[in-house]
C-alpha positions in Angstrom: -5.0 -8.9 18.8 -6.4 -5.8 17.0 -2.8 -4.0 16.1 -2.1 -7.4 13.7 -5.2 -6.3 11.8 -3.8 -4.5 8.5 -5.4 -0.6 8.8 -7.9 -1.4 5.9 -9.9 -4.5 7.3 -10.3 -2.7 10.9 -12.3 0.7 9.2 -13.7 -2.4 7.0 -14.7 -4.3 10.1 -15.7 -0.8 12.1 -18.2 0.2 9.3 -19.2 -3.3 8.8 -20.0 -3.2 12.6 -22.2 -0.4 12.5 -23.5 -1.0 10.0 -24.6 -4.2 11.7 -26.5 -2.3 14.7 -27.9 0.1 12.6 -29.5 -2.6 10.6 -30.4 -4.5 13.5 -32.0 -1.4 15.4 -34.2 -0.7 12.0 -35.1 -4.2 11.8 -36.3 -4.7 15.3 -38.3 -1.6 15.5 -39.7 -2.6 11.8 -40.4 -6.2 12.1 -42.1 -5.5 15.2 -44.4 -2.4 13.5 -44.8 -4.3 10.5 -46.2 -7.8 12.8 -48.6 -5.5 13.7 -49.1 -4.2 11.3 -50.0 -7.5 9.5 -51.6 -9.3 12.5 -54.2 -6.6 12.5 -55.0 -6.6 8.8 -55.7 -10.5 9.3 -58.1 -9.4 12.7 -59.8 -7.2 10.2 -59.4 -9.9 7.1 -61.9 -12.4 9.2 -64.2 -10.2 11.0 -65.4 -8.5 7.5 -65.2 -11.6 5.8 -67.8 -13.2 8.8 -69.4 -9.9 7.8 -69.1 -10.3 4.4 -70.6 -13.5 4.6 -73.7 -12.7 7.3 -74.4 -9.6 4.9 -74.8 -12.2 2.0 -75.8 -15.0 3.1 -79.5 -15.8 2.1 -82.4 -18.1 3.8 -85.7 -18.9 2.7 -88.4 -21.3 3.5 -89.6 -23.2 0.8 -92.9 -25.9 1.7 -92.3 -25.0 5.5 -88.7 -26.2 5.3 -86.0 -24.2 6.1 -83.4 -24.4 2.8 -79.7 -23.6 3.7 -77.0 -22.8 1.5 -75.0 -25.4 -0.1 -71.6 -26.2 0.6 -70.2 -25.2 -2.7 -71.3 -21.9 -2.2 -69.6 -22.1 1.7 -66.9 -23.5 -1.0 -66.8 -20.8 -2.9 -67.4 -17.9 -0.1 -63.8 -19.8 2.0 -62.0 -19.9 -1.1 -60.9 -16.5 -1.8 -59.7 -16.5 1.9 -58.3 -20.0 2.2 -61.3 -20.0 5.2 -63.5 -22.6 6.7 -66.8 -21.7 7.2 -70.1 -23.5 9.4 -73.5 -23.1 10.6 -74.4 -23.5 14.2 -78.2 -23.9 15.5 -78.3 -21.9 18.1 -77.7 -24.1 20.4 -74.4 -25.4 18.4 -75.9 -28.3 16.1 -73.9 -28.3 13.2 -76.3 -27.6 10.1 -74.0 -26.9 7.0 -70.2 -26.6 6.4 -67.5 -25.8 3.9 -65.2 -29.1 2.6 -62.8 -30.3 5.2 -64.1 -27.8 7.9 -62.4 -29.0 10.5 -64.8 -29.4 14.1 -64.0 -26.4 16.1 -64.9 -26.9 20.0 -65.7 -22.9 20.3 -68.4 -21.1 22.7 -70.9 -20.2 20.2 -71.7 -17.3 22.3 -68.6 -16.3 21.9 -67.3 -13.7 19.1 -64.2 -14.0 19.0 -62.0 -16.2 19.6 -58.7 -19.0 19.0 -59.0 -22.4 19.4 -57.4 -25.4 17.9 -54.7 -23.2 16.0 -57.8 -21.1 13.7 -58.8 -17.6 14.3 -62.8 -17.6 14.8 -65.2 -15.3 14.6 -68.8 -15.8 15.5 -71.5 -14.3 13.8 -75.9 -14.6 13.9 -78.1 -14.6 11.7 -82.4 -14.2 12.1 -84.1 -16.9 10.5 -87.5 -16.1 8.4 -91.0 -15.9 9.3 -92.5 -18.2 10.5 -89.6 -19.4 11.9 -88.1 -18.0 15.3 -84.7 -17.9 16.4 -81.2 -17.7 14.7 -78.0 -19.3 13.8 -75.0 -18.3 14.0 -72.2 -18.3 11.3 -68.4 -19.0 12.0 -65.7 -17.6 9.9 -62.4 -19.3 10.3 -59.0 -18.9 9.1 -55.7 -20.9 10.1 -53.2 -18.8 12.4 -50.2 -20.6 10.6 -51.1 -18.4 7.4 -50.4 -15.6 9.8 -47.4 -17.0 11.7 -46.0 -17.9 7.0 -46.3 -14.2 6.5 -44.6 -13.4 10.1 -41.9 -15.5 9.1 -40.9 -14.5 6.0 -40.8 -11.2 6.9 -38.6 -12.0 9.1 -36.0 -13.4 7.2 -36.7 -10.7 4.6 -35.5 -8.8 7.8 -32.8 -11.1 8.9 -31.4 -11.6 4.8 -31.4 -7.6 4.6 -29.4 -6.9 7.6 -26.7 -8.9 6.6 -26.5 -8.4 2.8 -26.6 -5.5 4.1 -23.5 -5.6 6.8 -21.9 -7.8 3.7 -22.2 -5.2 1.2 -20.9 -2.2 4.3 -18.2 -4.8 4.7 -17.8 -4.4 1.2 -17.6 -1.0 0.6 -15.3 -0.3 3.4 -13.0 -1.8 1.8 -12.9 -0.1 -1.1 -13.3 2.9 0.6 -10.5 2.1 3.0 -8.7 0.6 -0.2 -8.9 3.7 -2.0 -8.3 6.0 0.9 -5.1 3.7 1.6 -4.3 4.2 -2.0 -1.5 7.3 -1.3 0.0 5.7 1.7 0.6 2.7 -0.7 2.0 5.2 -2.8 4.4 6.2 -0.4 5.8 2.9 1.0 6.6 2.1 -3.3 8.6 4.5 -3.3 10.4 4.5 -0.1 11.2 0.9 -1.2 12.3 1.8 -4.1 14.4 4.5 -2.7 15.6 2.0 -0.3 16.7 -0.1 -2.7 17.9 2.2 -4.9 19.8 4.1 -1.7 19.2 7.0 -3.7 17.9 10.2 -1.4 17.5 12.9 -4.4 14.6 11.6 -5.4 11.0 12.6 -4.6 7.9 11.7 -3.0 4.2 11.5 -4.6 2.7 14.4 -2.1 -1.5 14.3 -2.8 -3.3 17.3 -4.1 -6.3 17.2 -0.7 -4.9 18.7 1.8 -5.3 16.3 4.9 -3.0 14.1 6.9 -1.6 12.3 4.3 -1.1 14.9 2.1 2.2 15.7 5.0 3.5 13.0 6.0 4.4 13.4 2.1 5.5 16.7 3.0 7.1 15.7 5.9 9.1 12.6 4.1 9.6 14.7 0.9 12.0 17.2 3.3 14.0 14.3 5.3 15.0 13.2 2.7 16.1 16.1 0.9 17.5 16.3 4.5 18.7 13.8 3.7 20.1 13.9 0.0 21.6 17.0 1.7 23.9 15.7 4.6 24.9 12.5 1.8 26.1 15.2 -0.5 28.2 16.8 2.4 29.1 13.3 3.7 30.3 12.5 0.5 32.1 15.8 0.0 34.0 15.7 2.9 35.1 11.9 1.9 36.5 13.1 -0.8 37.9 15.4 0.4 39.8 12.9 3.3 40.9 10.1 0.5 42.5 12.2 -1.8 44.4 14.6 1.3 45.1 10.3 2.3 46.3 10.0 -1.4 48.4 12.8 -1.5 50.0 12.8 1.7 50.9 9.7 1.4 52.2 10.8 -2.0 54.2 12.9 -0.7 55.7 11.2 2.4 57.3 9.2 -0.4 59.8 12.2 -0.4 61.2 12.7 2.3 61.1 9.1 3.8 63.0 8.2 0.6 65.5 11.0 1.9 65.5 9.4 5.8 66.1 6.2 5.0 69.2 6.7 2.5 70.4 8.4 5.5 69.2 6.0 8.1 71.0 3.7 5.8 74.4 5.8 5.9 74.6 6.1 9.7 73.7 2.4 10.2 76.8 2.0 7.9 78.9 3.8 9.4 78.4 4.1 13.6 79.5 1.5 15.1 78.5 0.3 19.2 75.0 1.9 20.0 75.5 4.6 18.0 75.3 2.3 15.2 72.3 -0.3 16.8 70.0 2.9 17.2 70.7 3.8 13.7 69.3 0.2 12.3 66.3 0.4 14.9 66.0 3.6 13.1 65.5 2.3 9.6 64.2 -0.6 10.7 61.4 1.6 11.7 61.7 3.7 8.6 61.4 0.8 6.6 58.3 -0.3 7.9 56.8 3.0 8.1 57.9 3.5 4.2 55.7 0.6 3.7 53.1 1.6 5.4 53.0 4.6 3.7 53.0 2.8 0.4 50.0 1.0 1.5 48.1 3.2 2.6 49.1 5.1 -0.6 48.1 2.0 -3.0 44.3 1.7 -0.7 43.8 5.5 -1.3 44.3 5.9 -4.7 42.1 2.5 -5.0 39.2 4.9 -3.0 39.3 7.7 -5.1 39.6 6.3 -8.3 43.5 7.5 -9.2 44.5 4.1 -11.4 47.8 3.2 -11.8 49.4 3.2 -15.8 48.0 -0.5 -16.8 49.6 -2.4 -19.7 49.6 -6.1 -20.6 52.3 -8.6 -18.9 52.9 -11.9 -17.7 51.8 -12.2 -14.3 53.1 -15.4 -13.7 57.1 -13.1 -13.9 54.9 -10.7 -10.9 54.4 -13.6 -8.9 57.9 -15.6 -9.3 59.6 -12.6 -8.0 57.4 -11.8 -5.1 58.5 -15.6 -4.3 61.7 -14.8 -4.9 61.5 -11.9 -2.2 60.5 -14.1 0.3 62.3 -16.9 0.5 64.5 -15.0 3.0 61.9 -14.4 5.5 60.0 -17.9 5.5 60.8 -18.6 9.1 61.1 -22.1 8.4 57.9 -22.3 6.5 58.3 -24.6 3.3 57.2 -22.3 0.1 56.4 -23.5 -2.9 55.4 -22.0 -6.2 53.7 -23.4 -9.5 53.0 -20.9 -12.5 52.1 -20.8 -16.2 52.1 -18.0 -18.1 49.3 -15.7 -18.6 48.6 -12.4 -19.6 46.7 -9.6 -17.8 46.5 -6.0 -18.4 46.9 -4.1 -15.3 49.6 -2.7 -12.8 52.8 -4.7 -12.7 53.3 -3.3 -9.1 49.9 -3.7 -7.2 49.7 -7.1 -9.0 53.0 -7.8 -7.5 51.8 -6.7 -4.0 48.6 -9.2 -4.4 50.7 -11.8 -4.5 53.7 -10.7 -1.7 50.4 -9.8 0.2 48.5 -13.2 0.3 52.3 -15.2 0.3 54.0 -13.0 3.2 50.5 -13.4 5.2 50.2 -17.5 4.9 54.1 -17.2 6.3 53.5 -13.8 9.0 50.3 -16.3 10.3 51.1 -19.6 10.2 53.3 -21.9 13.2 57.0 -22.6 11.5 57.0 -26.0 9.4 53.4 -25.0 7.3 53.7 -26.1 3.6 52.5 -22.9 1.8 51.2 -22.9 -2.1 51.1 -20.4 -4.5 50.5 -21.6 -7.9 48.5 -19.6 -10.9 46.8 -21.0 -14.2 44.5 -20.0 -16.5 41.0 -20.6 -16.3 39.0 -19.6 -19.7 39.4 -15.9 -20.0 40.5 -15.4 -16.4 43.8 -15.9 -14.2 43.3 -17.5 -11.0 46.3 -16.5 -8.2 45.8 -19.5 -5.9 47.4 -19.5 -1.8 46.8 -22.6 0.1 48.8 -23.3 3.7 48.2 -26.2 5.7 48.4 -23.6 8.8 45.2 -23.7 11.4 43.2 -22.0 9.3 41.1 -18.8 9.8 38.4 -18.8 12.5 34.8 -18.6 11.1 34.2 -15.7 13.1 36.9 -13.9 11.0 36.7 -15.5 8.1 33.7 -12.9 7.3 35.8 -9.7 8.0 39.5 -10.5 7.3 39.6 -8.4 3.7 38.8 -4.9 6.2 41.5 -2.6 6.6 43.0 -2.9 9.9 41.3 -7.0 11.1 44.8 -8.5 12.2 44.1 -11.5 12.3 46.6 -12.6 14.6 45.6 -9.8 17.2 48.4 -7.1 17.9 51.1 -9.1 17.7 50.6 -10.2 14.4 53.4 -8.3 13.3 51.3 -6.3 10.0 48.9 -3.4 10.3 46.1 -5.4 8.9 46.8 -4.2 5.8 47.7 -6.5 3.7 44.3 -8.7 2.6 42.3 -5.4 2.3 44.8 -4.7 0.3 44.2 -7.7 -2.0 41.1 -7.2 -2.6 41.2 -3.1 -3.7 43.4 -3.6 -6.4 42.1 -7.3 -7.7 38.5 -5.0 -7.3 40.2 -2.2 -9.2 41.0 -5.2 -12.0 37.5 -6.0 -12.6 37.8 -9.2 -10.4 37.5 -10.7 -7.1 39.3 -12.6 -4.3 37.6 -15.1 -1.9 38.6 -17.5 1.0 38.0 -21.0 2.3 39.4 -23.7 3.9 42.4 -25.5 2.5 42.6 -29.4 1.7 40.9 -32.2 3.9 39.9 -28.6 5.5 42.5 -27.6 7.0 44.2 -24.0 6.0 42.9 -21.6 4.8 43.0 -20.6 1.0 43.1 -17.7 -1.0 41.2 -17.3 -4.5 42.0 -14.3 -6.5 40.7 -14.2 -9.6 40.9 -11.4 -12.5 40.3 -11.0 -16.5 43.0 -12.2 -18.6 44.0 -10.7 -20.8 42.8 -12.2 -25.4 46.6 -11.3 -26.3 49.3 -15.0 -26.7 51.2 -14.4 -23.5 55.1 -14.0 -23.9 57.6 -17.1 -22.8 57.8 -17.2 -19.0 61.1 -18.1 -17.0 60.6 -21.1 -15.3 58.7 -21.2 -12.1 60.6 -20.4 -8.7 62.0 -23.1 -7.5 60.5 -23.9 -3.4 62.0 -21.8 -1.0 63.1 -23.5 2.5 64.3 -22.7 5.7 
């Protein structure tokens, strides 16, 4: 449970709990000492009050009668301490009282007692001659006054404990916030590095030589190591791409020579030797296509661009459909194009159209309708290839444009590079390729969008006729 609480709140909470414990201990000790002192002062005030009263109480005899102090005189003495005063005879009869003095059922012979919520002090005063005897003077104060004072002290200590704890919590939060500021800065820089994927950036190192500074230095060293490893990996990949591009380019010449010789042998040889030559010719042609695909992808990886020029893309689409006319294998291939001028590599864009239509033919059963359409949509040239086959499984749709991914498995008869080439060429021309379901949720629909040229296109030939077999 505690591990889910943010560390700044844990630090502040720990500080507040410790402060609360200290203040409670302090309040208990101080409260007890203060309460004892207040009780002692209260008792001393009551004793001092009765002593002061007996010292200043005047009793005299006039006309053989005892003259007692008036009620106003007693009220004057009692008013300063919110006390009550009673004058009693020696046998306990009441002679005079201050205003609102209650009838206290006290023992007149006990000097100090608590009765009916009053602290009562009793003293005796001797009567003047010729009278013999004494008068008992009672001076009393409410115990509720003492309890009220004690309650105020307790309330003050309680608010002091709560207020001190709250201040400790706020101070702990502020200190934790300031203490966590370097870590927050490290987190922000780490998030920025994650977003930009640039380990070459440095992290801020605090000036204080503490654990946070050591963490920052460790992260900085780790980033330096990651940056070096990234540069080494990128350099290795660049060398590998250069090698693939150069090797593919160099393989084209000997493959061309091998194909020419195999074609000659296939035409001249007969029997088993002729069949072997034809088989080797077919394998070599497949190898040439594979080398051409690898060369195109390698050029895209290393950023080598083929010569680009304005041309009518509809011609390339029609030519690609013409190449596939003889291999439709029972498919119905139709082409609908309109003149759209683009600036690009003619052979590469021809390969895009060829791969999309060839992909639809290879991965759909005979009798499937494959339709290619080229149109202009604003500033873009849009090439669509739609079929009404079984479609692409959802789990494969996210990976269909990756290299060496075969939609039909090993029996599909493809290298798995066709759609990867489509995406690479589209992206190198500033466009994109997407795949969705075909019309009515059947089949697949591939859409390639690339920027169209602003110049007016040259007239295009009529669309290639539908190829059926």
